[in-house]
N, C-alpha and C positions, 0 to 999 in steps of 0.2 A: 533337437535337442531334447536332451533329458530334460524332466519334472525337475522342480528343483523344491516342491514346496514342501519335503520331508525337513527340511534343514532351514535354517536362520535366513530372511535377506535382510538389509540392512540399505534404505535409501538416506543419502546423507545431503543430506542440502546447503550448501553454505552459500552465503546472501553476498554480492557483490566480485567474485571471485571472475576476475575476466581474461581472456587471451589477448595479450597486444604487445608486438616487437618494438614498442618503444621504452625506452630507457626513463626518458624525464617523469618523473611523478607517480613511476608505477610500482606500488607498494608489493608486489608480488617479484618482483624483477630485484628490488634490493631487501627482502626480507630474506633470514635462512632457511630454508623449509627441505629439512633431507625427505621427510617423508612426503610430500607431494613430487619432489626429484626422482626416488624410488617410485611413486605410479609412472610417472611417465617414462620410466626406463624399463620396467618389467608387467608392464600390463594394457592392455590394452585401450587407446584411447580414441576419442574423437573430440570437434569442436562444435557445439550446438548454436544455432542461432535463438537469440533471447531478446530481441528487440523488432522494432518497427512491426510492420505487415504479420510475420512470422508469428507472433505474441498474439494480433488481434488488436493492435495498434496503429496510428498515422503512421505513414512512409517519415524514416528518419528519426522517430521516437525514440529515445533509451528507453528499456527495459527496467521494470522494477521487483522489490520481492514480490508485491501483491499479486502483478500479473503473472510472474513466474509461478508462484504455485497455484495459481489457475490452471493454467497452462497445463502444468504435471499432473496435476489432478484430473482434468477433465481427458486427457489425452488426445486433445483436437486443439486447432486453434479457438478460441475463445473471443469472439465480438463482444469488447467491452464496453463500458458505459463510454470510455472517453472518447473511444474510435466512432460509436455511431453518433456521438453528438456532435464530434469532429466533422464526419463525415455528411450528417444533415444541415451544418454551418456551411459547407463547402457549395454542398448543392444547394443549398435556397431553401431546402423542405423544414429546416430550424423553423424560420419566420412563419411558414404556415402550420405550424404546431397546433392542433385546436387546444389543447389545453393549454399552452403559452398564449394564444390570442385570447381565449376567456380570463385570464386571469389578468391579461392588459387591458382589454374590457373595462375590468371593473377597477383597476388602477387607475383609469384614466379620469374615473370618477372620484377616486379616494387617495392614497398614495401609494407608491413603489419600493418596497425595501428588498435588498438583494445584498444578501447575506452567505458568504463562504469563503475561501481562503485566499487570500491576494498573493499567488506562485505562478511560475511557469515550470513548476515541479513537475506536473502532469501524474500527479501520483493523486491526488483529491479534487482537482479542481485545473483549468483550464483560463486563461486571460481570454481567449478569443470567446469563450462560452460567456464572461462578463461580461466584454465587449457587446456581443452580438445582443444580449440581452437590452442592453440601454438602448441599443440604436434602433430593436424592436420597439420599444417604448417611446424611444423619439417619434419613430413612426407612427404607431398610433394612438399617440397625444396627449401621450403621459404626462403630466407639468411637474411633480415632484417626485423625485425617484432617489431613495438614498442607500447609501453601499455601508452598509455593515461591516468592515473586514478583519478575518482572523490573520494573523501573523505568520511564517513559515519559519526561517532559520532550518531547518531540518532535513527535506527535499530538495533546497536551494539551499546556498551556503549562507553561516551566519552572517547577520551585521549588512545583509541587504534589505530587508524590509521598506526603508526607505526609497530606494530605488525603484522596486516592485508598484508603491504608493505613488511616487512622482510621478512615472508612468500612467497610472491610472488617473489622475488628475488631469494630466495633458490630454489623455481620451476622451474624458470626459467634457471638455473644455471644445474638443474638435467635432465631438458630437453635440454638445449644446445642449446636454443635461444631465443630471449627477451630481453628487454632493457628497463628501464621506461623513457618516453622521456619527461611527463609531470604530474603534481600534481592539484589540485585543489579540494576545499570545494564543498560539494552538493547544497551549500549556492548559488554558483556561475555556476557551472556546472549541475544541474537539480531541477532550478526554473521553476514551471508552473504556477504562476500567472501574466502573463508578464510582468514581472521584465525584459524587453531586456537590460536593462544597466548592468545585474550581467550576460544575456547572451552573451553578447557583450565580456566582458571581459573572458569568457571561450572560445569563437569563437578565439579573438587575439591570445590567448594562443596556441592554437592548429594550427592554420594556421600562425601567425605571430612572433609564440615566443617571446610574449611581458608578463613579468612578473616578481616576484624576482628570481636572479640565484642561481642554488646552484649545486655544482660537484656531490651531494651526497643525494638523498631522504631521508633517515631517520634521517641525521643531517638535513633538511629543516623543516622537522615534528616535530621533538625535540625542534630547536628551536621556530618554532610557540607555541607549549605547554607552553615552559619557558615563552613569553610574553604574556599569557594567551587567545591566543586563540586555540578554539579547532576545533577538525575535521573540520567537515558540513563549518567553515566559514574561515579555511584557504585557505587564498589570493592565486590567480595561482602561480606555483613556476615552471620552466621551467630549466632540467635537462642537465649540460652541459655535453657537450664530453670532451672539455678541455677549457682552459680560455674564454669567449667571444664566444664559437663555441655550440650552443644547439645539443642532442642527435640526434632531427628530428623534422623536419615542417609537417603537412601534404601540401602535393606537388601535382603538375598537375601529373597525371598518377597513382597515386598512390589507393589504395584500402584501406578503412576503413569498419570494423565492427563495431557496436554499440549491445553491447552483454550483455545490461540489458533484462532482461525477460519482463519488465513492461513498457508501452510505455507514461503514461502519463508526466510523469516526465522529460521524454528526446526529448518530440516533438520540444520544443524551440529549444534545443542544435541542433538538428539534422535537423533541416529545415534553422538554421543558418549556417552548413555548409556544410550541404550535397543536398538541394535543390533549383534550380537553381533561382527561384524568391523568396528565401527568405531573408530575411534582412543579409547584412553582414556588420559587423561594419567598421564606417568611412569610407563606400563609398570604400572600397576594394574591388578588384577584386577576387572573390574567387577561390578556387583551381580546378582545372574539377577532379572528383575523382569518382572512383566504390564505391557505398555505398551499404551495405549490413545490414537489422535489421534482431535482431535474432528472435523477433517476430514482430507482426503488430504494426508498430509505430502510420501512419496515411495514409490512402488507397488512400486521396489526393497528398502526395507527389509521390507518383509512384517510391516508392525504392523497390529494392527486399527484399524480405522474407523470411528467410529459415525455419521458423514452421507459416507457415500462419494463423490466427484464424479459429475453425471451423465454420459451417454452426450453424447461431442462430438460438432458437425457443422462443417460448412462455416466458413471463416472469411475475411475479407480476402485474410487472408494464404496461405489455398491457392486461391480463387481466382485470386490471383493469380498464384500459381506453374505452379496447372494452364493459366493460359493463357500461361506462358512470358513473362509481363512482369518485366521485369528491378526488382527492389523492394530499397530500400537502406535499413536501419536506423541512426540515429545519435544520441548521446548517451554519457555520462561511464558510468562505470561504475557506477557507485552507482547510477544510474538506468536502464540499459540493462534490464534485464529488463522496464520498464516499456514498452519498442518491442517485445520480442521473444517471449520468454515469453509475458507476460501478453497482448500485441496479439495473439497468435497462439492466442489460447486455450489460454496454458498446456503449448503444445509446445515442447519444449525445442531440439529440432535443426530447422536452417532447411532451406526448402525448396532446393533446387537453383536456383531462381533469386533467392533472399534472399542479400542481401549484408549483413555486418555491420561497420559501422565504428563503432569505439568509442576514448573519448578516459578516461585518467586518472581516477578520481574525485575530486572536490573534499572539502578535509579538511571533517570535520563544523566545526572549529573557524572556518571560514572563512563559516558563516552569520552570525556576529556579525560580523568583520572583514571581508571580503571578498564582498561581495552577487552580486555578480557570477557569481561561482560556473561560473565555466566556460563561460560562453554564448557567450562570442566565439571561442572558440576549436571549439567545438561547430557556430557558423557557419562557422565556414573552411572545416570537414570538408566543412559540405555544400554552401557554395559550390564547392570542388573537384570535388566529389561530381556534380554538376548538368554540370560543362564536363567531365567526363570520359562521361556516359553522357547526351545530348541525347535520349531518348527514355525515360529512366528513371524510376520511383515512389522519391519521397523522404518518408520518414518517420523525424521528426526532434522530440526533445522537450528544450525546454530548461526545465528544474524551479524556477531560481532563484527565481523570484516565489513561488512557493506552498511553499518550500522556507523562504524568509525570513521570510514571511507566520506561520508555525506559532512563529516564535519570539516576537512578540505586538510587535516592534519596529517602529514604524507608519516612522521614519525610514528605517532600514534597507531596509524593505521599499520605500518609495517610490524607493529607490535602485535596487533589484532590478530595479521596471518600468519606468524608467528605461534601463536598460544592455539590458533585453531589446526595447525598444523600439528602440533604435538597431538592435539585431540584426534586429528584422522590419522595417526599414527597408531593412536590405541584402539581403535575402533576396527582398522584393518587388522592387526595382531587378533583382536576379540577374536574377527570371522573367521580368520584362518584356523584358529584354534577349533573352532568346532566345527569345522569343514561351512560354512555359509557361503553366501553370496554377498558383495558390498558392490552399492552403485555412489558412486562419489561425484555429483554436480553444481552448479548451481544456477539460482535464478535471474538475476541480472550480472552486468559487468560494471563497477565502477572504482574498482581496487588497482585497476590497474592504468590509469588513466589522470592526468590534474582532475580537480572538482569540476563537474558542470564541460570538463573539455566539450566540442561537438566533435563527437564519432561517429559515424553510422555503421547499421548492422555489426554490432556489436557480440563476439562470439563468446561462450562459455565453456569451459572445461567438461568431460563427459569420460568417467574413469569407472572402469568395469574389471572387479576382483574376484576371478572365480577359479581356485585350483584344479577344479574337478574338468577341466578344456584346457589344451593346448594347440599353441595356434591359431585362438580364436581370432577373428579382425571384428573391427567394427565399421560400419558403414559412414562416409562422408557425407556432408550434406541435410544431418538430422537436423533436429531443433526441438523447442522443451516439448511437445508435443508427442514424441517420441518418448519420452523417458517414462510415462505411464504406461505406453504398450511394451514397453522391453520387462518393466514390473512385472505386469500379468504375466508372461508369456512365461519368466524367471520362477512363478511362484504356479505357472499349469493352469492357469485360467484363463478362458477364452475372450477374448478382446473382444470388446462387443462391437456390433456392425457399424454403429454411427461414430466411432472415435476413428480418424482418420491418421493417428500417429502408427508408425510400423517397428518392431521389433531393429532397435537397431543392432543386432548381432549379426554377423554373415555366415558363420561356420558352426 
């Protein structure tokens, strides 16, 4: 096939757009999508696997935006921290992990605090890991273990925090160890946009017991629901042992394990609580603690890690930069790490030929009130970038569909699909007008099924718009790892040997 590196190539990644024959709860089916309809009827397409082992997740696990971008950018299956932890629990190696054993031995003579997201969404944490830590602590003689729960409502449906917390309480009673000490929404405990005032609220909750007081976790959560506050926005709550006496605060000599398996949304809290030179709220003196992260958080923190990252390898980004191909990354600030750090294999610094175009993040409240979520402004940035560099590679993320689908609001999700459909139409028209190539795909599937429906092996569409080839066909049986290989082939760049992805074109 002819090299296309002298013409623009756009990789448009639409989060949440899946393929399904079902009609109930299927936003894609119910939406008016004239441009996607044209793609299906006029251009080569195929369905890619985007869940389970095909993207480095446990069997039956649904994909997500983070994992999807990592696999596309790596050009191979990425063994995620989530999968490595799950496999270690299943095999029993988790309980033989030397870093965790050392932490538990120290906690047996002091106290153990487990900090992380209480959710089975699988994106940032897993209930299995939290329960395994509690079982391990019990076996190793830890007498005092406290859970500081961060509430979800984004990777799982809103107003479900009480269900997860109740399940945790049942599990702790069964294990015979553990108490819930604090609770707060991820708006405070997992900020990743330098909103340090939010992180400060989480820090003072953990270290100083500052927050709303309640004798019982479920009562506190349901009270917030009654006040119209959903899971992720629940303000810090201190659980009291007796009146005015908190269950626990993080104090000198304690052991803290951050059990999230994804790092970026925990960095600020970890730095605030566990890194000596990190910011502490109100000029307070930080407790001297032993801190462990389940997976890599930030190398400069110099903290112990139970499951360190595996050695890096070539990525789509490094291949493009090594070949001096200008490549542009475009998204709003909230999702920008998806097309930069995660797409680049967690490398935070851009290569010499990588150019980053970001927009302000859409407000979290826009997910219910304005499902367009910056889609048009992001598309406009892409169109202007294509005009400025007729031989560039453009990687853009349109996340509205996946984000709105997470709310479980079918009507709003249909609107988001229709907005994105319009944006895709504009992008394809621009690409055709300049003789370029467009690839349109998705990171994961959640628009086509009711929220949290159990459906294994979800697939996502892949469309290739290239007017210079007639009769082209795409092979079946591919997965997200093949998108990166196809992009490099179109750009005339050799695919690195360690990439297992293959060009999806057949002729």
